[in-house]
VOGU-3710 file (C-alpha; in Angstrom, 3 decimals, decimal comma):
1> xxxxxxxxxx> 0,000/0,000/0,000  2,851/2,383/0,796  4,340/1,916/-2,657  1,051/2,815/-4,322  0,477/5,833/-2,144  3,862/7,129/-3,168  2,812/6,732/-6,798  -0,524/8,382/-6,076  1,191/11,252/-4,305  3,497/11,807/-7,264
11> xxxxxxxxxx> 0,574/11,838/-9,657  -1,498/14,168/-7,518  1,328/16,603/-6,883  3,103/16,210/-10,270  5,750/18,768/-9,498  7,772/20,231/-12,313  5,402/19,194/-15,099  5,781/20,657/-18,573  2,074/21,400/-18,652  1,593/23,924/-15,846
21> xxxxxxxxxx> -1,182/26,355/-16,737  -2,878/27,940/-13,683  -6,677/27,926/-13,782  -8,012/29,144/-10,436  -7,019/28,901/-6,803  -10,248/27,056/-5,974  -9,904/24,422/-8,667  -9,859/20,808/-7,482  -7,714/18,239/-9,224  -9,349/16,107/-11,912
31> xxxxxxxxxx> -8,162/12,493/-12,055  -9,036/10,261/-14,993  -8,641/6,528/-14,370  -8,418/4,598/-17,619  -8,452/1,049/-18,932  -8,094/-0,427/-22,406  -8,243/-3,857/-24,040  -9,665/-5,540/-20,939  -11,050/-8,326/-23,181  -13,354/-9,676/-20,440
41> xxxxxxxxxx> -10,410/-10,379/-18,093  -12,413/-9,119/-15,164  -10,101/-10,582/-12,532  -6,774/-10,818/-14,309  -3,983/-9,050/-12,433  -5,861/-6,053/-11,004  -9,487/-6,294/-12,101  -12,536/-4,098/-11,671  -12,674/-4,468/-7,888  -9,168/-2,995/-7,637
51> xxxxxxxxxx> -10,148/-0,195/-10,010  -13,062/0,818/-7,804  -10,972/0,567/-4,632  -8,444/2,847/-6,295  -11,193/5,264/-7,239  -12,334/5,407/-3,608  -8,789/6,205/-2,524  -8,424/9,002/-5,071  -11,803/10,452/-4,030  -10,188/11,241/-0,685
61> xxxxxxxxxx> -7,970/13,702/-2,568  -10,450/15,191/-5,027  -14,179/14,945/-5,749  -13,507/14,675/-9,473  -12,597/11,152/-10,536  -13,546/10,113/-14,065  -13,532/6,487/-15,275  -12,948/5,868/-18,985  -12,358/2,810/-21,148  -10,546/2,884/-24,478
71> xxxxxxxxxx> -12,160/-0,076/-26,204  -12,206/-3,871/-26,528  -13,747/-4,476/-23,125  -16,645/-6,778/-24,023  -14,960/-9,565/-26,032  -12,123/-11,963/-25,386  -13,283/-14,685/-23,003  -16,258/-16,994/-22,654  -18,082/-14,576/-20,350  -18,395/-12,106/-23,195
81> xxxxxxxxxx> -19,160/-14,694/-25,841  -22,019/-16,446/-24,077  -23,704/-13,175/-23,079  -22,856/-11,400/-26,356  -21,212/-8,640/-24,365  -23,945/-8,079/-21,787  -22,112/-9,357/-18,693  -19,121/-7,041/-19,241  -21,479/-4,094/-19,764  -23,298/-4,932/-16,525
91> xxxxxxxxxx> -19,986/-4,912/-14,661  -18,914/-1,635/-16,256  -22,236/-0,106/-15,183  -21,665/-1,254/-11,615  -18,102/0,065/-11,650  -19,396/3,444/-12,782  -17,629/4,233/-16,057  -18,298/7,705/-17,420  -17,037/7,395/-21,001  -15,953/4,632/-23,355
101> xxxxxxxxxx> -14,361/4,502/-26,786  -15,497/1,882/-29,300  -12,837/-0,708/-30,097  -12,907/-2,970/-33,129  -13,986/-5,936/-30,997  -17,047/-4,080/-29,724  -18,473/-4,887/-33,173  -17,911/-8,643/-32,921  -21,487/-9,459/-31,932  -22,955/-7,511/-34,837
111> xxxxxxxxxx> -24,191/-3,953/-35,246  -27,673/-4,709/-33,897  -26,195/-6,193/-30,737  -23,742/-3,337/-30,252  -26,639/-0,910/-30,514  -28,460/-2,829/-27,787  -25,389/-2,882/-25,555  -24,838/0,854/-25,968  -28,460/1,318/-24,935  -27,861/-0,765/-21,795
121> xxxxxxxxxx> -24,644/1,064/-20,878  -24,690/3,838/-18,296  -21,533/5,407/-19,699  -21,483/7,589/-22,793  -19,852/5,906/-25,805  -17,773/8,300/-27,903  -16,549/8,037/-31,508  -16,127/11,025/-33,808  -14,985/9,182/-36,938  -17,801/6,707/-37,573
131> xxxxxxxxxx> -19,815/7,847/-40,568  -23,196/6,349/-41,456  -24,208/6,406/-45,127  -26,986/3,824/-45,151  -30,754/4,157/-45,407  -32,145/1,811/-42,749  -31,301/3,946/-39,728  -28,027/4,520/-37,891  -27,729/1,857/-35,200  -24,981/3,923/-33,551
141> xxxxxxxxxx> -27,105/7,028/-33,247  -26,593/7,176/-29,473  -22,819/7,448/-29,865  -21,541/11,013/-29,490  -18,395/12,337/-31,147  -17,320/14,173/-27,999  -18,568/15,562/-24,723  -17,415/18,503/-22,609  -17,602/18,059/-18,824  -17,280/20,737/-16,150
151> xxxxxxxxxx> -15,300/20,301/-12,920  -15,420/23,451/-10,782  -14,151/26,128/-13,169  -12,422/23,636/-15,439  -13,919/22,225/-18,633  -12,472/19,061/-20,152  -13,417/17,783/-23,586  -13,428/14,016/-24,175  -13,266/13,027/-27,853  -13,670/9,416/-29,008
161> xxxxxxxxxx> -11,716/7,934/-31,926  -12,120/4,376/-33,273  -9,579/2,619/-35,441  -10,292/2,652/-39,189  -9,103/-0,960/-39,058  -12,386/-1,892/-37,362  -14,037/-3,193/-40,526  -11,236/-5,650/-41,305  -10,535/-6,454/-37,665  -14,111/-7,436/-36,928
171> xxxxxxxxxx> -16,515/-8,943/-39,490  -16,924/-6,823/-42,648  -20,506/-7,904/-43,332  -21,601/-6,373/-40,019  -20,908/-2,923/-41,464  -23,096/-3,448/-44,532  -26,711/-2,955/-45,468  -27,299/-5,515/-48,190  -24,155/-5,616/-50,287  -23,056/-2,040/-49,605
181> xxxxxxxxxx> -21,060/-0,690/-46,690  -23,200/1,598/-44,531  -20,592/2,443/-41,883  -17,197/4,003/-42,525  -14,289/5,093/-40,311  -12,557/7,406/-42,808  -10,148/4,565/-43,505  -9,776/5,326/-47,209  -8,266/8,771/-46,686  -5,830/9,492/-43,823
191> xxxxxxxxxx> -6,210/13,252/-44,272  -9,994/12,983/-44,000  -9,507/10,915/-40,839  -7,239/13,541/-39,281  -9,610/16,300/-40,386  -12,712/14,812/-38,806  -10,865/14,364/-35,500  -9,546/17,934/-35,776  -13,053/19,223/-36,429  -14,374/17,657/-33,237
201> xxxxxxxxxx> -11,401/18,756/-31,159  -12,069/22,296/-32,373  -15,764/21,983/-31,523  -14,906/20,877/-27,978  -12,576/23,860/-27,676  -15,288/26,210/-28,973  -17,579/24,961/-26,195  -15,053/26,085/-23,614  -12,884/22,999/-23,107  -9,556/24,130/-21,668
211> xxxxxxxxxx> -8,179/20,619/-22,117  -8,960/17,969/-24,691  -8,475/14,286/-23,897  -8,812/11,864/-26,800  -10,117/8,407/-25,896  -8,587/6,409/-28,735  -8,551/2,860/-29,967  -5,769/3,242/-32,515  -2,596/1,660/-31,179  1,046/2,193/-32,089
221> xxxxxxxxxx> 1,789/-0,899/-34,190  3,643/-0,173/-37,420  1,051/-2,193/-39,316  -1,655/0,273/-38,232  0,003/3,263/-39,956  -1,168/5,849/-40,985  -3,899/5,488/-38,371  -1,785/5,073/-35,234  -2,260/7,354/-32,264  1,152/8,842/-33,016
231> xxxxxxxxxx> 0,058/9,568/-36,610  -3,070/11,264/-35,316  -1,100/13,463/-32,917  1,422/14,435/-35,596  -1,359/15,580/-37,922  -3,590/17,533/-35,515  -3,444/20,386/-33,015  -5,298/21,216/-29,822  -5,124/17,755/-28,225  -3,553/17,598/-24,763
241> xxxxxxxxxx> -3,684/13,866/-24,017  -4,340/10,676/-25,979  -5,351/7,655/-23,898  -4,938/4,753/-26,281  -5,807/1,105/-26,892  -5,755/-1,504/-29,669  -2,063/-2,493/-29,841  -1,913/-3,625/-26,183  1,062/-1,323/-25,694  2,313/-0,457/-22,218
251> xxxxxxxxxx> 3,015/3,290/-22,305  3,142/5,035/-18,916  3,758/8,522/-20,312  5,193/9,471/-23,683  5,455/13,010/-25,030  4,651/13,238/-28,755  4,907/16,340/-30,916  1,704/17,660/-32,464  1,424/19,214/-35,921  2,268/22,660/-34,530
261> xxxxxxxxxx> 5,079/21,335/-32,348  2,992/21,306/-29,176  3,470/18,533/-26,633  0,834/15,815/-26,309  0,836/13,100/-23,665  0,272/9,531/-24,874  -0,501/6,610/-22,569  -1,823/3,057/-22,764  -2,204/0,372/-20,099  -1,457/-2,852/-22,011
271> xxxxxxxxxx> -4,190/-5,484/-21,913  -6,250/-7,575/-19,517  -5,751/-5,253/-16,548  -1,960/-5,450/-16,619  -2,173/-1,860/-15,368  -4,630/0,844/-14,444  -3,886/4,244/-15,946  -4,151/7,553/-14,137  -4,259/10,980/-15,745  -3,935/13,998/-13,463
281> xxxxxxxxxx> -5,062/17,518/-14,260  -3,870/19,373/-11,196  -5,311/22,509/-9,581  -2,612/24,597/-11,271  -3,166/22,964/-14,645  -0,384/20,404/-14,235  -0,968/17,300/-16,372  0,670/13,899/-15,973  -0,067/10,270/-16,775  1,159/7,096/-15,099
291> xxxxxxxxxx> 0,394/3,404/-14,739  -0,327/1,441/-11,586  0,611/-2,225/-11,906  -0,175/-3,443/-8,399  -2,822/-2,406/-5,912  -3,687/-4,569/-2,909  -7,192/-3,318/-2,059  -10,420/-4,625/-3,595  -13,844/-3,080/-3,312  -16,098/-5,654/-1,576
301> xxxxxxxxxx> -19,299/-4,551/-3,339  -17,755/-4,888/-6,785  -16,136/-8,185/-5,794  -19,540/-9,525/-4,775  -21,117/-8,275/-8,001  -18,400/-9,924/-10,085  -19,035/-13,134/-8,125  -22,692/-12,930/-9,123  -21,767/-12,420/-12,789  -19,397/-15,381/-12,670
311> xxxxxxxxxx> -22,209/-17,471/-11,210  -24,410/-16,464/-14,171  -21,559/-17,287/-16,515  -21,173/-20,759/-15,041  -24,920/-21,303/-15,338  -24,784/-20,051/-18,917  -22,093/-22,576/-19,797  -24,661/-25,275/-19,027  -27,419/-23,527/-20,970  -28,660/-25,552/-23,925
321> xxxxxxxxxx> -28,447/-23,567/-27,164  -29,352/-26,326/-29,594  -28,855/-29,964/-30,395  -27,011/-32,296/-32,686  -28,781/-35,226/-34,287  -25,485/-37,063/-34,741  -22,259/-37,696/-32,850  -19,615/-35,233/-34,006  -16,263/-36,892/-33,520  -12,528/-36,309/-33,362
331> xxxxxxxxxx> -11,631/-40,011/-32,842  -12,701/-43,428/-34,055  -14,650/-45,999/-32,039  -11,387/-47,357/-30,624  -10,408/-43,968/-29,319  -7,725/-43,337/-31,949  -7,622/-39,602/-32,605  -8,430/-38,895/-36,260  -8,851/-35,131/-36,441  -5,096/-34,683/-36,978
341> xxxxxxxxxx> -4,849/-37,271/-39,764  -8,275/-37,586/-41,427  -11,400/-35,683/-42,278  -13,970/-35,918/-39,483  -17,560/-34,748/-39,393  -16,746/-32,283/-36,611  -13,866/-30,988/-38,716  -16,331/-30,405/-41,550  -18,668/-28,522/-39,199  -15,903/-26,282/-37,838
351> xxxxxxxxxx> -14,519/-25,510/-41,290  -18,013/-24,775/-42,619  -18,492/-22,354/-39,735  -15,395/-20,374/-40,709  -16,292/-20,362/-44,381  -19,922/-19,352/-43,854  -19,445/-16,696/-41,181  -16,557/-15,076/-43,092  -18,296/-15,449/-46,489  -15,098/-17,046/-47,795
361> xxxxxxxxxx> -14,358/-19,234/-50,793  -12,334/-21,737/-48,774  -11,803/-22,336/-45,069  -9,110/-24,187/-43,147  -9,151/-25,351/-39,521  -6,107/-27,050/-38,055  -6,909/-30,402/-36,462  -4,937/-29,450/-33,364  -7,392/-26,634/-32,722  -10,415/-28,960/-32,500
371> xxxxxxxxxx> -10,163/-30,280/-28,977  -13,377/-32,048/-27,978  -16,240/-33,997/-29,613  -19,922/-33,150/-29,500  -22,144/-36,064/-28,510  -25,563/-36,603/-30,023  -28,147/-34,664/-28,050  -28,255/-31,206/-26,448  -25,461/-28,721/-27,138  -24,490/-26,225/-24,443
381> xxxxxxxxxx> -22,402/-23,074/-24,665  -19,758/-24,891/-22,659  -19,671/-27,733/-25,178  -18,856/-25,369/-28,036  -16,185/-23,585/-26,023  -14,553/-26,951/-25,301  -14,338/-27,603/-29,044  -12,403/-24,348/-29,571  -10,876/-23,352/-26,204  -7,861/-21,359/-27,399
391> xxxxxxxxxx> -9,439/-18,015/-28,214  -7,981/-17,684/-31,703  -9,707/-15,083/-33,851  -11,396/-15,233/-37,247  -9,052/-14,058/-39,991  -9,431/-14,044/-43,773  -6,811/-13,370/-46,428  -6,636/-13,123/-50,182  -4,493/-16,184/-51,001  -3,272/-17,601/-54,263
401> xxxxxxxxxx> -4,098/-21,106/-55,366  -0,398/-21,925/-55,173  -0,228/-20,863/-51,528  -3,231/-23,051/-50,777  -1,576/-26,000/-52,511  1,601/-25,441/-50,492  -0,418/-25,283/-47,275  -2,150/-28,579/-48,045  1,221/-30,167/-48,777  2,655/-28,934/-45,484
411> xxxxxxxxxx> -0,422/-30,105/-43,566  -0,311/-33,584/-45,127  3,405/-34,256/-44,781  2,984/-36,739/-41,897  -0,211/-38,466/-43,021  -0,003/-42,265/-43,334  -2,280/-44,787/-44,976  -3,257/-46,290/-41,634  -4,244/-44,240/-38,606  -2,869/-46,650/-36,004
421> xxxxxxxxxx> -0,116/-49,200/-35,560  -2,437/-51,207/-33,338  -1,487/-49,365/-30,177  -0,801/-45,746/-31,033  -2,069/-43,196/-33,517  0,222/-42,718/-36,524  0,832/-39,792/-38,847  -0,555/-37,169/-36,503  0,051/-33,489/-37,238  -1,580/-30,620/-35,353
431> xxxxxxxxxx> -1,538/-28,641/-38,577  -3,540/-31,226/-40,525  -6,239/-29,267/-42,328  -9,959/-29,792/-42,054  -11,468/-27,926/-45,007  -14,588/-26,334/-46,456  -15,156/-25,323/-50,071  -12,358/-27,607/-51,199  -11,605/-31,307/-51,804  -8,235/-33,029/-52,113
441> xxxxxxxxxx> -6,457/-36,385/-52,149  -3,334/-37,380/-50,201  -1,219/-40,087/-51,848  0,655/-41,581/-48,911  2,842/-43,675/-51,212  4,731/-40,502/-52,123  7,259/-39,400/-49,474  6,886/-35,805/-48,378  9,103/-33,320/-50,180  8,278/-30,395/-47,896
451> xxxxxxxxxx> 11,349/-28,452/-46,796  11,287/-26,911/-43,314  13,744/-24,587/-41,631  15,372/-25,199/-38,249  12,229/-24,031/-36,478  9,934/-26,336/-38,479  8,573/-23,465/-40,536  7,603/-24,021/-44,179  10,244/-23,126/-46,774  9,244/-24,869/-50,012
461> xxxxxxxxxx> 8,082/-28,069/-51,719  11,182/-29,521/-53,373  9,876/-32,612/-55,151  6,793/-34,583/-56,100  3,632/-33,591/-54,279  1,513/-35,984/-52,254  -1,569/-33,755/-52,465  -3,449/-34,255/-55,716  -6,806/-33,627/-57,384  -7,491/-30,385/-55,527
471> xxxxxxxxxx> -10,844/-28,922/-56,543  -12,677/-25,826/-55,369  -16,416/-25,296/-55,131  -17,813/-22,338/-57,034  -21,497/-21,751/-57,759  -22,225/-25,362/-56,884  -19,621/-26,702/-59,297  -16,276/-28,318/-58,498  -13,378/-27,048/-60,606  -9,613/-27,653/-60,379
481> xxxxxxxxxx> -7,814/-25,112/-58,227  -5,985/-22,449/-60,250  -2,501/-21,803/-58,830  -2,510/-18,286/-60,285  -5,985/-17,312/-59,100  -6,763/-15,684/-55,757  -9,269/-17,005/-53,252  -10,806/-15,671/-50,070  -9,338/-18,014/-47,457  -10,750/-18,023/-43,924
491> xxxxxxxxxx> -9,134/-19,496/-40,842  -7,755/-17,855/-37,710  -4,921/-15,550/-36,720  -2,772/-18,413/-35,417  -2,427/-19,883/-38,896  -2,840/-16,989/-41,311  -0,995/-14,238/-39,427  1,219/-15,921/-36,857  2,472/-18,832/-39,011  1,198/-21,323/-36,452
501> xxxxxxxxxx> 2,047/-24,965/-37,273  4,637/-23,600/-39,734  2,206/-22,004/-42,236  4,468/-19,151/-43,331  3,002/-18,776/-46,823  0,113/-16,467/-45,849  1,891/-13,895/-43,682  2,224/-11,231/-46,380  -1,212/-11,718/-47,898  -3,813/-8,977/-47,995
511> xxxxxxxxxx> -6,008/-9,202/-44,905  -9,736/-9,170/-45,569  -10,684/-9,916/-41,954  -7,999/-9,113/-39,422  -8,684/-10,926/-36,142  -12,446/-10,735/-35,877  -14,615/-12,817/-33,557  -13,281/-15,633/-31,375  -13,032/-19,148/-32,818  -15,681/-20,556/-30,471
521> xxxxxxxxxx> -17,900/-17,590/-31,278  -17,581/-18,432/-34,976  -18,805/-21,955/-34,228  -21,623/-20,685/-32,011  -22,759/-18,210/-34,654  -22,872/-20,948/-37,281  -24,791/-23,424/-35,138  -27,248/-20,898/-33,726  -27,811/-18,482/-36,597  -26,993/-20,480/-39,723
531> xxxxxxxxxx> -28,140/-23,976/-38,740  -31,118/-22,878/-36,669  -29,713/-24,419/-33,447  -29,653/-27,932/-34,917  -26,860/-29,974/-36,462  -28,685/-32,383/-38,737  -27,887/-35,680/-40,462  -26,022/-33,703/-43,135  -23,054/-34,048/-40,773  -23,615/-37,707/-39,884
541> xxxxxxxxx> -20,440/-38,746/-41,707  -17,402/-36,979/-43,141  -18,506/-35,493/-46,442  -15,757/-36,835/-48,687  -13,591/-33,746/-48,776  -10,311/-35,567/-48,040  -9,341/-38,849/-49,686  -6,413/-40,899/-48,365  -4,621/-43,302/-50,713
//
């Protein structure tokens, strides 16, 4: 406790700051406590009960404590998935958040659902760069671009900014009405993006804001340029502080030059409550940010409320959401695991889920990512989470036919004609591909000619290929794959972005969906919304997509 109080004292006194600008002798300090990228980790590291205990401590110093979140709070773990974001919103209401930015993963349950969640939230959601161009009615009509709050004689403007990557980093179809995009983040024109933020900063200033705090979900990753928080600062004026999210960066306090050379503070807490951020606007106008990584106290009321949410979550795991008319398997009747060496009916289901939800041409699911069977009968939320427990995220790339052929060759390099030697499974590979929209044959009489590097990452195919007769479904017809053509390929971030299981061939491909919904959420969406809560006899047996010779 002593260590924290020293940190708190430093933040509340903030002597020698670069930002001293006296306001009035009677002005109380304003303290903004901030979180970002919580991803449903309600009790990881610090947690909401520590945040509220911290707020109570700071209230002893000043009556003005503001709680803000900088996006991606409602998705990331089963609690969010099974409630479609409602349980996290309930907790945030209890905690007492004042403002929240909209992260890309706030969209993962669909625009209709996000609209409902915003309606349930007690805090004000802010985003100045979301433009609606549709005709059916703006579902984000309750989102404000900014708000100016008054604390004694001090006015602070809070401006929300969402990443233009949101469309690709959630599910693109959610932003459409029919076949046309109805929501836009100014992602086609960096200057238009900077201009719309500048316009709203200026509006907040015109309403008397002496300080402007941007609640951003932009991040600092190089891949996010030119829409990083640092890019925004460098191309605007009049912003005092940017509290950021998206890249999971840990930034206690960085000073970044604005377009006019002015100094702007930038801070971000990391992810999953690794830290709680604190912004101070002192009575003499001093401004400072800092991160608190440990705090021993927990608010008992919030702890009890979180307990009650966790109890709901556990009950929800047992809630029946549908049924399967057939056993969906990952092993044979002798218990020999097949999902890493052969097509299985559950593999077909999982791959179909990726292909359908992403609206892809082809989908891959690695056998090592399908962890549990589904027995004939009722299906619960918990059952589907057990199938995909890792929390990988839906990703889609524009891949060439040749890359797809190389991936199939890599995935099939260990496959043998027989699945067992009588005692143990043979030919297993976690990267073995269950597929949708595609059929292929593996000729096990041909030795693999896949070349790997010292870390077992794909390099090339150096000889005769074992994978043959690859055909792709298009408009109900099966046609040979074209090595020179491009296809929309859906899978998850582990394979397509992170080269998991050695799949290096897709890492430089154009991303069409960049880490959208969770893998188990993809499966849930398919079973509930696309199959009408029932897996029918269509999936009674593997559908003949993979032939082993």
